[in-house]
N, C-alpha and C positions, 0 to 999 in steps of 0.2 A: 535567376536571382530571387532571393527570398522576399516575400511581400513586406512592405514597410507599413507599420501600424500608425495611424493618426492618433490613437488613444489606446492605452493599456488598462485592462481591468484585471484585478486579482481576486481570486476566490478566497474565502476564509480558510485557514489551515484545516487540513483534514484530520480526522480522528485516528488515522493509522495508515500505513502503507503496505499492509499485508491483508490478504483475504483468508489466510488459513486460521481457523479457530483453534486456539491453544488452551489446554487445560493444565498447564504447568503450575506447580506449587510455588516455585521460585523463578526469578528471571534467569536469563542465560549468564551463569556465573563465570563462564570462560571468555566472555567478551571483553575487549580492551576498556571500554568505558566503565564497566562494572569493576574490573581489576583496579583501575586507577582510582575509582571512587572509594573502594575499600581501603586502599593504601592511604589516601588522604584523610579519611575519617579516623583510621587507626592512629595516624600521626597526631591528629588533633586530640584524640583521646589520651595519648601518651603525655602530651603537653599539659592537659588539664589535670591528670593524675599526679604528675610531678609537681605542679604548682600547689595542689592540695596537700601533698605530703611534705614538701620541703619549703614552700613559700618562694616568692620571687627573689628574696635576698640570698637564700642559701642554695638556690637551684644551680646546678652545674651541668656542663655538657656530658660528663660521665654518667650521672644519674639519668639524664634524659635519654642518652644513648642506650643504656641498659633496658630501661622500661620500654622504649620504642622498639628495640630489637625483639623483646619478649612478645609484645603485642603483635608486631608484624608477622613474626614466625607463626604464632598461633592462628592469626587471621588468615594468612595465605595458605597454611596447611589445611585449615578447615575449608577454605574456598576450593582447594584442589580436590579434596575428598567429596565434598557436596556436589561439585561439578561432575565427578565420575559417577555419583549415585543418582544423577538427575533422571535417567531413564527409569530407574526403579521407583524413585519418588513419584514420578508421574502416574504410576499405576496404583498408588496408595491413596487412601482417603486423606483429607486435609489434616485430621487429627494425628493419624499415624505418621504422615510425612513431617508434620511440625515437631512432634516429639522426637522423631528420628534425627532430624537436623539439630535439635537442641542437644541431644545426647552425644552426637558426633563432636560438636564443638567442645562440650565438657570433657570428653575423653581426650581430645587433642590437648586441651588446657592442662588436664591432669598429667598426661604423659610428659609434656614439656616441663611442667613444674617439678615432677618427680625427678627428671633428669638433672635439672638445675640443683635441686636439693641434694641429690646423691653425689654429684661430681664437683659442684661448686658451692655447696652449702657452707663449708667452713671459710672459704675464701671470701664469699659475699656476705657472710654472717646471716644466712637464711635459717629459719626455724620452721617447724611443722606448721605453726600457726600462720606463717607467711604464705604457705601453700593454701591454707584454708581461706585466707584473705583473697588470694589470687582466684580461687574457684568462685568465691562470692561475687567478685567483680565481673568475672566471666559470665556467670549466670545472669546477672542483671543486664549487662550490655549486649550479650549475645541474644537474649530474649527480645530486647528492644529492636535490635538489628534485624533478626529473623522476622519479627512481626512486621516491620516496615517493608522488607522485601516482599513478604507474602501479600500485603495489601497493595503494593505497587504492581505486582504481577496480576493480582485479581482485577485491579482496575484496568490493566491492559487487556486481560481476557474479555472483560465486559465490553470494552471499546471495540475489540475485534468482532465479538458476537453481534453487537449492534450494527457495525458496518456491514457485516455479511448479510444480516437480515435486510438492511436497507438496500443493498445491491441486488439481493434476490427480488425484492419488491420492484425495484426499478427495472430489472431485466424482464420481469413478467409483464410489465406495461409496454415493452417495446414489441408490439405485435403489428404486422403489416395491416393497414386498413383497407387494402385493395383486394382482399381475398375473393369477395363475390364477383368483382369485376374480372379478376383473373379466371375464375371458374367459368364465367360466361364466355370469355374469350376462348378458353380451351374447348368448351362445348361446341363453339362455332368452327373451330379448327379441325375437330375430329373427322368431319366428313370431307372437308376441302383440302386439308394438308395434315394427314395423320402424323407424319414425321415431326412437323413443327409442334403439333399438340403434345407429342411425347416429350420433346425437349422442354416445352413449357411446364409440363408436370414435374419433370426432374428439377427445373429451376425453382419452382414453387416449393418442392419438398426440401431443397437445400436451404431456402430462406427460412422456413419454419423450423427446420432442425437447428439452425444457428440461433434463432430467436428464443428457442426453448432450452438451449444448452446452458450449462453452468457458466456464470460470469468468469471470464479469464482473458489472458493475453493470447493473441494470435499474430502470426507474421502479417505485415501490411499487404503482402501479395495475396494472402487468403482473404483479407477484408476487401481488397479491390476486386477479386474474383467474385465474391458475394455481391458486391455492388453491380458488377456487370450482369449477373443473373437477374437482379432486381430490375435493372433498367431494361433488360430484354423483355421482361414481363410487361413493364409499362409501355414499351414500344408496340406491343401487340395491339393495344387499344388507342394509342396516341399517334402512331405512325411517324411521319416526318415532322410533326409538330414538336417532337422531342429531339433535340440535338445536344450532343455532348462534346466537350472540349477538355482534354486531359493534359495536365502538366505534372508528370510523375518523375521524380528523381530516382533513377534505377538503383542508386546506391542505398536507398532506404527501404527497399522491398523486404529485406531480411529483418528490419527492426520490428519490435513487438508493439502492439497496440491493443487496447481493450476491444473485444469483439463487438460488432454492431456500433461502431463509432461514426463511420461515414454514412452508412445506409439510412439512419433516421434523418440526417441532414439532407440527403438527396430526396427522401420522401417528402420532407417539408418544402424543398425547393420546387418539386413538381406540383404539390398540392396548392401552394400559395403563389407560385410564380408562373409555371407553364400552363397549368389547367385553366386558370381564368382567362388566358389570352387566346383569342380565336386563332391567331397565326402561330401560337406556340413561341418557342425561343430556345436559347442556348444555355445550358448549365455548364459552368466552368468549375473544374475540380483540380486543385493543386495540392500535392504532397511533396514537401521539400525539406531539406536538411541544411542547417547553417549553424556553425559554432556549437555543435553538440546539442542543438535544439531542433525539434521537429515542428514543422509548420503545416497546418491543415487549413485549406481555404475552399469554401463553396460559395459560388455566386450565381444568381439567377435574375432574370428580368421580373419586374413587377408591373401589374396592370395599373393604368392611371385611374384617378378617382379616389374616393374615400378608402382608407385602409381598414381591414378587419383586424382588430387586435387579437393576438394569439396569447395563449398562456405559456408558451415556450417550454412545454413539458419535454419534448424531444431534446432540445438543447440542454436543459437542466439535467436530464438523465445522462447525456453524453459527458457533460462537465463533471458530474458527480463520480462517474466511473473513471474518468481520466485522473481526477484528483485523488481517488482512492489508491491508484498505482503510482502517481508521479507527484503527489503532494502539492505544496503551495507554489511549485514552479509553473503551474498552469496559468496561462493568460488568455483572455478572449476579448474580442471586439466585434461589434456589429455596426456596419455602415450601410446607409441607404442614400444613394445619390445618383442622378442621371438615370432614373428608372431602373436602377440595379440594386439588388439587395445582396449583401456580402457578409458572410460569417468567417472570421479568422480566429484560429486557435493555435497556440504554440505552447510547448512544454519542454523541459529539460529531459534528456535521455539518461536514465540511470544505468550504471555499469552492469547491474545484476539483471536488468530487464530490457536489454536492447538488442540482443541477437538471438537468432534461432538457427537451427540446423539448416543448411542450404540443401 
């Protein structure tokens, strides 16, 4: 059964849900939100142009339909062409990409206007100056639209770059503090138990390889394996003082989680919970799934007496990386009662980032 929270806390919305730095000139023009947004803006533009040309009193559905059809065809054709040119635009400078996009829209407008003038000019009463008007309107509004999309994408690029830099800084701070203790333990084991010393060196190597790796998502089973290596190293110096209790839902082991999510929490539990107690204690770890949400829980005993206030760097790092991937669905709660300290974290599982190859 998933843990019940006495209190819910919500982080501020994250600046992005992607770690990949993009240098795109324009947003993804093939996405459904972009498509619907362009259609809506073009329809509003058609209404404004008809009101300006005919006035509300003389505006009819026929005039609105014709103007709307012309604008929508030009906009959607331009959108399709620019979306197909996106890989090429990405390799160009901002100036070249901007001019190219502007020229594409004008060529589409000119082609559409020329077809209307050639085949339907007499029927619709179109003249050459009507085509010039159409081109002028297209230049003005396409310039404004392209500029807006460019600024929107550059703002997103900047957000992603800042997020990536922040996560790199956070990742670099997640370094095990027990290196020297581990090295001393390994040095003692070399003579009395070489095989155990070799295993300890391998565990230590895996821990530092994970802490120095690029931030990313890993299967929960890999994160749990890393935690087991870390706890094995701690047991070398703490012995039976350190006891573990696991509650792992087997169905979640293929789910993805930011690397080094549980290990820093376990490190804090040992440092602030087990280490100060002469008799040691039990650390309880739960990883559960309920209603498409993942629940992480770490609890440890606390020593009686005055509490030493911590700066919660490890917890903040963990929450920042979770939020970068899972956004504002992240909730967290800290409880301390009956000489037990408990951290509970939950977040929604996204369809694009919930499974890994088994």
